[in-house]
N, C-alpha and C positions, 0 to 999 in steps of 0.2 A: 121297564124303564119308567112307565107312568106310575107304577106302584111305588117305586123308590122316590119319585118326585112328590107323590102324595104324602108319603111318610115324613119327608123332610119339611113339607109346608104345613100339613094339617097336624096340629099338636095332639098327642094322645090325651085321653080324659084326665089322667093325673096332673098333667101340665095345665089344663084348663082350670081344674079345681084349685091348683096352687096359684095361678094367675088371679082368679076371682078373690081368693083370700088376701093376697097381697094388695089387690086393688082396694078392697074394703079397708084394710089396715092403713093404706095410704090416705084414703078419704078421711078417716078418723083423725090421723095425725095432721092433715092439712087444716081441718076445721079447728082443732085445738090450737095449733101453732099460729094460724091466722088470727085467732082471737087474742092470743098472748102478745103477738108483735105484728108481723106482716106476712103476706103470702110468699114473697120472695125467699125469706128466711125459712118459711115452712118447709121448703124442699130439703133443707138440711135434716130436719127431724124425720122426714119421709125416708131419706136415704139411709139414715141410721137404723130406723125401725125395720125397713125391708131386709137389710143385710143381716141384722141380728135375728130376725124371724127365720130367715133361711138357715142360719147357723143352728138355731134351736131345733128346727125341723129335722136336721140331719144328725145332730150330735147331742141333743138334750132330751130329757123327759120331764115329767111333772115333778119328780123328786130332785132333779139336778138343775132345773132351769134357774133357780135363784142363785145358788153359789156359782153356777157356770157363767152367769152374767156379770160377775164382779170383775173378772180380769179384762174383758172387753170394755167395760165401763171405765176402769182406771186408765187403761192404755189410750182410750179415745179422749178422755179428759186431758191426758198429757199432750195429745196431738193438738189441742185447742191453742195453747200459746205457740207451739211450733209452727202452726199455720200462718202466724203473723210475723215470722222471722223475715227480715228484708233481704234483698240481694245485696252483696254477693254471698251471704252466708247460708241462704236457704238451701241450695243444692247439697252443701256439706252436712248441715244438721239433719236434713231429710234422709240423706243416704245412710247416715249412721243409725238413725231411728229405724229405717227399713231393715238394715242388716241385723240389728239386735232382735227386732220383732220376729223376723222370718227365721232366724237362727234358733230361737227358743221355742219355735213351734215343734215340740218334740213328740208329736203323735202322728197319726196318719191322715190328718185333715188336709194335707197338701192336695189330695186328690179331689176335694170337694169345695167347701166354703171355709177356709182357714180362719182361725181367730184373728190373724193379722189383717184380714181384708177390711174389717170394720174401721180400725183406727187409721189405716193408710188411705182408704177411700175417703174418709172424712177429712183427713189432712189435705189431700189434693183437691177435693171439692171445695174446701174452705179457701184455699189459695186462689181458686177461680172466682170466688164470690166475695170480694172485699168491697163493701159499699163505701161510697164516698161520704165524707162528713160525719163519720161515726168514730168516736174515740176507741182506742184499742181495748181499754178496760171494759167499756160498755159492750163491745162486740164479743169479748171473751165470755162475759157473763151470759149474754144472750145465747151464744152457741153452746155453752155448757148446759144451759137449760134445755136446748134442743137435743143434746146427747142423752141427758137423763130421761127426757120425755120419750124419745124414740126407743131406748132400751127397755124402759119400764112398760110401755104399751106392748112391745113385742113379747116381753116375758109374760104379761097377763094374757095375751092372745094364745101363747103356747101352752100355758098352764090351765086355762079355764075355758077359752072359746074353742080352740082347735087343738086339743091335746093329741100328742102323737099316738098312733095305733100301738107302737111298741113301748109305751111308757112304763110298762111293768118289767121290761127286760133290763137286766143289769148290764152296764157298759164295761168295756175292757179298760181298766184303769192302769194297765201296764204302760210305763213310759220307756221309750227307747233312748239310748244315748245318742248324742250328736255325732253324725257320721260325715263322710266325704260329700255325699249328696247334699246334705244340709248346708255345708260350708259353700259349695259351688253354687247352689241355688240362691242362697242368701247374697252371695257376692254378685251374682248375675243380676238379681233384682235391684240391689242397692246401686250398682254401677249404672244400670239402665235408667232408673229414676233420677239419679244425680246428673247424668249426662243430659237427659231430656230437659230437666229443670234449668240447666245451664243456658238453655235457649231463652230463658227469662230475661237475659240481658237485651234481647231483641223484642220479645213479646211475652210478658210475664204470665198473663192468664192463659194464653195459647199454649205455653210450655206446660203449665199445670194440667191443661186439658189433655194434651198428648200423653203425659205421664199417667193420668187417670184412666183414660180410655184403653191404653195398651197394656199397662203394667198391673192394674188393680182389678178390673171387673173379671171375675172368674178366671183366675190364672193358676191352675194346678201345675204341678211339675210336668214338664214336657220336654222331650228330647228334640222335637221339631217345632220351631217357632214360626217358620214361614207360612204354614197353612192358617194359623191364627191371625197373622198379619194380613193375609189376603182376605180373610173373612171380614176383618175390620174395614179394610180399604173398599172392598166391593159393596159392603153394606152402606158405607158413607155415600158412595156415588149413587146407589140405588135409592136411598132416602131422598137425595136431592132431586133425582129424576121424578119421583112420585110427587114431590112438592110442586114442581113447576106448573103442571096443568091445574092443580088445586089453587095455587097462588094466582094464576091468571084468571080463574073463575071468580075469586074474591075481588080481583081488580076490576072486573066488568060489572059487578053488582053496584047498584046505586044506593041500596039500603044499608046504612051503617049497622043497623040491628042484625041484618042477615050476615054481614061480614063478621061481626063479633060472634054470632052464634056458630058459624062455620069454623072460625078460628079456634074457639074453645072446645068445640066438638072434636077437632083434629088433635088438640092437646090431650084431651081425655082419652080418646081412642088410642092415640100413640102410646100414652103411658100404660094403658091396659095391655096393648099388644107387646110392649117391651117386657112386661112382667110375665106374660104367657110364654113368650119365645126365648126368654133369657137363658134357660137351660136346655131348650129343645133345638133351637136353630140360631146360632150367634149372628149369622149374616142378616137374617130377618130382624132380629132384635136391634142390631146396629142401624139398619135402615130406618126403623121407627124412632130410634134415638135422634137421628138427623132430621127426620120429619118433624118431630116435636120441637127441636131447636129452631128450625126455620119457621114453623107455624107460629111459635110464640114470639120469636125475636123479629120476624119480618112481617108476617101476616100477608096481606095482598102483595102480589109479585111486584117487586121493584128491583130492577137489575143492579143498581148501585148498592142498595142495602143488602141484597142477596150475596153479592160478591164480598161485601165487608164481613158478612156472617159466615158464609160457606167457605170461601177460599182460605182463610187462616186455619180453619178446622181441617180442610183438605190437606194442606201442606203439613200441618202438625201431625195429622194421621199418618201421612206418608213418611215423615221423619221418624215418628215413634215406631212405626213398623220396621223401618230400616235399622233402627237401633236394636230392636228385639232380634232381628235376624242376625245382625253383626255379633251380638253377644252370644247367640247360639253357636257361632263358630269360635269366638274367642274363649268362651267358658263352656265347653261342650259337656253334656251329660251323656255318657256312653252306657251301653248295656252292662258292662262290667261294674259300673258304679252302683247299679241297682242290685247286683248279686249279693 
């Protein structure tokens, strides 16, 4: 029992190495992006860079990294104006975009980091982060730069800094035709994201967050969606529980310098742990996602602010998980579909 617990909590060496590389990649993108515009927008470039680096790690080599990056680049640039579509049109345009992107994923990448993860993650992340007082044209240019920056840095890292060990192996270029699983999976994902985004009539950024957390981060084909929903929910609660004593500690400190140091240490450590655990233990990764959000948005514990930050995410997480489980029953993927 203890051995199983240790295996789930302590990441193997390959995951630590991967986490270290993604953390360094994030630091480079943060510095460049912060220099070009501001730190808040820098997280967009970091998100793009990390996802594309993971894709390259699994499915690209030194010879294919350049041409392989063109399709994610184009589709993610298309997602830039789509992220600014207002309600009530956003759920429809996003659902159509999701359906087409997932349907044309005509290889076996559903089981890992699909090509559609990057444009759809960017789309929903951008919906959550719409700064006030910035014109749409200016924001589109700024985020297009983030997309290009993230993908280019990820390609350079894959080709020259950390080339794949299997870079000399030829890849299977055989494409399969669209089948019943593709149609069902595309429909389920499009319906799920469209339904969750419809909550934007009540809470726009919260709806985008729910769609992002549940439908986009590491979402391979799965017949059972309930376990994934439970991991997301339990990780969210665990992250809030970890934050409370740390937030109280910051609240008792008189030194503003110490509070700032602890706050940003938590942000950096949380980001690192997210990257290490993202593919090893989804519950732990989710816990650190929530810890990062609370440490950055709240800082020293304040019940009112904590409720404003945590409770919307708690309910959006619960609703998003419910939608996923419901779609698992409405659009089931059975064993015979995979035959």
